[in-house]
Each structure stands twice: as structure tokens, then as C-alpha cells.
C-alpha positions as CSV (number, residue, x, y, z in Angstrom):
1,M,-13.9,-7.2,0.5
2,D,-13.5,-10.9,0.3
3,D,-16.3,-12.7,2.2
4,A,-13.8,-15.0,4.0
5,L,-11.7,-12.0,5.1
6,E,-14.7,-10.1,6.2
7,R,-15.9,-13.1,8.2
8,I,-12.5,-13.3,10.0
9,L,-12.4,-9.6,10.7
10,L,-15.9,-9.7,12.1
11,Y,-14.8,-12.6,14.3
12,D,-11.8,-10.6,15.5
13,Y,-14.1,-7.7,16.5
14,Y,-17.1,-9.6,18.0
15,G,-16.0,-13.2,18.5
16,D,-16.1,-12.9,22.3
17,L,-19.9,-12.5,22.0
18,L,-20.3,-16.0,20.6
19,T,-21.1,-19.0,22.7
20,D,-18.2,-21.4,23.4
21,R,-19.6,-23.9,20.9
22,M,-20.0,-21.3,18.2
23,R,-16.4,-20.1,18.7
24,E,-15.1,-23.7,18.6
25,C,-17.0,-24.4,15.3
26,F,-15.9,-21.1,13.8
27,E,-12.3,-21.5,14.7
28,M,-12.1,-25.1,13.4
29,R,-13.9,-24.1,10.2
30,Y,-12.2,-20.9,9.3
31,N,-8.8,-21.0,11.1
32,Q,-8.1,-24.7,10.8
33,D,-10.0,-25.2,7.6
34,L,-11.7,-28.4,8.8
35,S,-14.8,-29.7,7.1
36,L,-18.2,-29.8,8.7
37,G,-17.9,-33.6,9.1
38,E,-14.5,-33.3,10.7
39,I,-15.7,-30.6,13.2
40,G,-18.8,-32.7,14.0
41,Q,-16.7,-35.7,14.7
42,I,-14.3,-33.8,17.0
43,L,-17.2,-32.1,18.9
44,G,-19.5,-35.1,18.9
45,I,-22.3,-33.4,17.0
46,S,-23.9,-33.8,13.6
47,R,-22.8,-32.0,10.4
48,Q,-26.1,-30.2,10.6
49,G,-25.3,-29.1,14.2
50,V,-22.0,-27.7,13.0
51,H,-23.7,-25.9,10.1
52,D,-26.4,-24.5,12.4
53,N,-23.7,-23.2,14.9
54,L,-21.8,-21.6,12.1
55,S,-24.9,-20.0,10.6
56,R,-26.0,-18.6,14.0
57,A,-22.4,-17.3,14.6
58,E,-22.2,-15.5,11.3
59,A,-25.6,-14.0,11.7
60,L,-24.7,-12.7,15.2
61,L,-21.4,-11.3,13.9
62,R,-23.1,-9.5,11.0
63,N,-25.9,-8.3,13.3
64,M,-23.3,-6.8,15.7
65,E,-21.5,-5.1,12.8
66,A,-24.9,-3.7,11.5
67,K,-25.6,-2.3,15.0
68,T,-22.2,-0.9,15.9
69,G,-20.3,-0.4,12.7
70,C,-16.9,-1.0,14.3
71,L,-15.4,-2.8,11.3
72,R,-16.8,-0.2,8.8
73,R,-15.3,2.7,10.9
74,D,-12.0,0.9,11.2
75,K,-11.8,0.5,7.4
76,K,-12.7,4.2,6.9
77,C,-10.0,5.2,9.4
78,R,-7.4,3.0,7.7
79,Q,-8.2,4.5,4.3
80,A,-8.1,8.0,5.6
81,A,-4.7,7.3,7.2
82,R,-3.3,6.0,3.9
83,E,-4.5,9.1,2.1
84,I,-3.0,11.4,4.8
85,R,0.3,9.4,4.6
86,Q,0.5,9.8,0.8
87,S,-0.2,13.5,1.0
88,A,2.3,14.1,3.8
89,E,5.0,12.1,1.9
90,R,4.6,14.4,-1.1
91,L,4.8,17.4,1.2
92,R,7.9,16.1,3.0
93,E,9.9,16.9,-0.2
94,H,8.6,20.5,-0.3
95,P,11.4,23.1,-0.5
96,D,9.9,25.2,2.3
97,T,11.5,23.7,5.5
98,N,8.4,24.6,7.6
99,V,6.1,22.6,5.2
100,S,8.5,19.7,5.2
101,A,8.8,19.8,9.0
102,L,5.0,19.7,9.4
103,A,4.8,16.8,6.9
104,R,7.2,14.8,9.1
105,Q,5.0,15.5,12.1
106,I,2.0,14.4,10.2
107,L,3.8,11.2,9.1
108,S,4.8,10.5,12.7
109,A,1.2,11.0,13.9
110,V,-0.1,8.7,11.1
111,G,2.5,6.1,12.2
112,D,1.1,6.2,15.7
113,L,-2.4,5.7,14.4
114,E,-1.4,2.7,12.3
115,E,0.2,0.8,15.2
């Protein structure tokens, strides 16, 4: 997975655990694509201060993922749902009406999981 995408996903899962300052720095850097200097100027802190806040935020996010594994489990569940969907779509065309009816039920359940 792309490092930037993983960083954003980690933030989505665990961002509420960051301090307000870490959240501000993170959002300005990765959501608004501001430079460290621009962020520092907005927040009235040095570039090094912004860098330190971002480093601590990323370390905390990665530490939480290492402890809880929420993102890892979510990725595994999404992959399993894709595989189940693909198999059920193949079964939906089965000539036996019981099999095709079960495939439609499976597809409906997978749809609920994916919402």
C-alpha cells in the first residue's frame, strides 16, 4: 500500500487520539498539502516544530495500529468480501435455481458488509 494512503487511513482510524496540535499539523500537511514552512507560519511555530509534531503523530498512529491491528483487519475483511462477491457472482448464473438463489442472498449480505 502506498505510504501516503496508509498514513491517511491510519489517521482516519486513530486520528482522534492525537493532540489538537498534531491533528492540525497532520491535516494541513496531508489534506491541504501545505509545506512545513507554511504550516509553521500559520500556527506560529518553527518548521522543526511542525516536523516534530508530524513525526510524533505518525509514530503514535503506527503504534496504535501495531497494538490494535484495526486497519490490517479491515483490509483483510475487504479482500475476503471481494473474493466472496466474485464467487457468488459466478454461482448466480448456475442452472440450479437453489444455487442461484443462495448466490443472490450471499451477494446481498456482501453488499451490506461493504456499506
